[in-house]
C-alpha positions as CSV (number, residue, x, y, z in Angstrom):
1,M,81.1,43.3,-90.7
2,K,78.4,41.2,-89.0
3,E,80.2,38.0,-89.9
4,R,83.4,39.3,-88.2
5,I,81.5,40.1,-85.0
6,I,79.7,36.8,-85.0
7,F,83.1,35.0,-85.6
8,A,84.8,37.0,-82.8
9,L,81.9,36.3,-80.4
10,A,82.0,32.6,-81.2
11,F,85.7,32.5,-80.7
12,V,85.5,34.2,-77.3
13,L,82.7,31.8,-76.2
14,V,84.7,28.7,-77.3
15,F,87.8,30.1,-75.6
16,C,85.9,30.7,-72.3
17,A,84.4,27.2,-72.4
18,I,87.9,25.7,-72.8
19,Y,89.3,27.9,-70.1
20,V,86.5,27.0,-67.6
21,Q,87.0,23.3,-68.3
22,A,90.7,23.6,-67.7
23,Q,90.1,25.4,-64.4
24,A,87.4,23.1,-63.2
25,P,87.9,22.0,-59.5
26,T,88.3,18.4,-58.6
27,P,87.2,16.7,-55.4
28,N,89.8,16.4,-52.7
29,P,90.3,13.3,-50.5
30,Q,87.7,14.6,-48.0
31,H,85.1,14.9,-50.7
32,K,86.0,11.4,-52.0
33,K,85.5,10.1,-48.4
34,L,81.7,10.9,-48.9
35,G,81.6,8.0,-51.3
36,F,81.2,5.8,-48.1
37,W,77.5,6.8,-48.2
38,I,76.8,5.8,-51.8
39,G,74.2,3.0,-52.1
40,T,71.1,1.9,-50.4
41,W,71.0,1.7,-46.6
42,K,68.6,0.1,-44.1
43,I,68.5,2.1,-40.9
44,E,67.4,1.2,-37.4
45,G,67.5,3.6,-34.6
46,E,65.9,4.6,-31.3
47,G,64.9,8.2,-30.7
48,K,64.6,9.9,-27.3
49,E,61.7,12.3,-26.6
50,T,62.3,15.8,-27.9
51,P,60.0,18.7,-28.6
52,M,60.2,17.7,-32.3
53,W,60.1,13.8,-32.2
54,L,58.4,11.1,-30.2
55,A,60.5,8.5,-28.3
56,G,60.6,5.1,-29.9
57,K,62.1,2.9,-32.6
58,Y,62.7,4.3,-36.1
59,Y,63.4,2.5,-39.4
60,A,64.3,3.8,-42.7
61,T,65.6,3.1,-46.2
62,M,68.0,5.6,-47.5
63,T,69.4,5.9,-51.0
64,A,72.5,8.0,-51.6
65,E,74.0,9.1,-54.9
66,W,76.7,11.5,-56.1
67,F,75.6,14.9,-57.3
68,E,77.2,16.1,-60.5
69,G,80.9,17.0,-59.9
70,R,81.2,14.4,-57.0
71,F,81.5,17.1,-54.3
72,H,78.1,16.3,-52.7
73,V,76.0,13.3,-52.0
74,I,72.2,13.5,-52.3
75,L,70.2,11.4,-49.7
76,H,66.6,10.3,-50.1
77,T,65.2,8.7,-46.9
78,K,61.8,7.1,-46.2
79,W,61.2,6.7,-42.5
80,S,58.7,4.8,-40.4
81,G,58.3,4.4,-36.7
82,A,57.0,6.3,-33.7
83,M,56.1,9.4,-35.8
84,G,54.5,7.4,-38.6
85,D,55.8,7.4,-42.2
86,Y,57.6,10.4,-43.5
87,S,60.3,11.4,-46.0
88,E,63.6,13.3,-45.8
89,L,66.0,14.9,-48.3
90,G,69.6,15.5,-47.4
91,I,72.8,16.9,-49.0
92,L,76.2,15.9,-47.6
93,G,79.3,17.8,-48.3
94,Y,82.7,18.9,-47.1
95,D,83.7,22.5,-46.4
96,P,87.4,22.9,-46.9
97,G,87.4,26.4,-45.4
98,F,86.1,25.1,-42.0
99,G,87.6,21.6,-42.4
100,K,84.3,20.0,-41.6
101,Y,81.7,17.7,-43.1
102,Y,78.1,19.0,-43.1
103,Q,74.6,17.8,-43.9
104,Y,71.5,19.9,-44.8
105,A,68.3,18.0,-44.2
106,I,64.6,18.8,-44.8
107,D,61.6,16.7,-44.2
108,E,57.9,16.8,-45.0
109,F,57.0,18.3,-41.7
110,G,58.7,21.6,-42.7
111,T,61.8,21.0,-40.6
112,G,65.1,22.1,-42.0
113,L,68.4,21.4,-40.1
114,A,72.1,22.0,-40.8
115,F,74.5,19.5,-39.1
116,Y,78.2,19.5,-38.9
117,R,79.9,16.1,-38.7
118,T,83.1,14.8,-37.3
119,V,84.6,11.6,-38.6
120,K,86.9,9.4,-36.5
121,E,87.9,6.1,-38.0
122,N,84.5,4.4,-38.6
123,V,82.3,6.8,-36.5
124,W,80.4,9.7,-38.1
125,T,79.0,12.1,-35.4
126,Y,76.4,14.7,-36.3
127,I,75.8,17.7,-34.1
128,T,73.4,20.7,-34.5
129,D,71.9,23.4,-32.3
130,T,68.5,24.7,-33.0
131,K,65.4,26.1,-31.3
132,V,62.0,24.5,-30.9
133,E,59.2,26.7,-29.7
134,G,61.8,29.2,-28.7
135,K,63.8,26.8,-26.6
136,P,67.3,25.7,-27.4
137,V,67.6,22.0,-28.5
138,K,70.8,20.1,-29.3
139,F,70.7,17.1,-31.6
140,R,73.5,14.6,-31.7
141,H,73.5,11.3,-33.5
142,T,76.1,8.9,-34.6
143,V,76.6,6.4,-37.4
144,V,79.0,3.6,-37.0
145,D,80.4,1.6,-39.9
146,E,80.5,-1.9,-38.5
147,L,81.9,-3.6,-41.6
């Protein structure tokens, strides 16, 4: 009797595994567009004074790689500049329900931000609204693919 139950359970588990693999989602063209970011990037930028950052030049090295499934890109960024040296971790993705790209970013200062992105030709624009010390702050930055 135990052998039959074990066999039946094993059969169900194997069937479920095959079914899940057959139904696994695949990245759509918008997810695949995130492949633009894969690789190592050298970043130069200039920040304006905000309640969170100092004005001045900023430099970074960012490495980007696909997360398993190829729906998201993981970013590791090392910054230097007006704020000194610091690190940031980001996750890029595409939300088909809203039809928008997004980025979640955290840094070693305890900051966490969620950005929505728009993409037009070779320009990626990031926008987020947040509060700093109880006051509303809007962040907007752009990335231009000049190649």
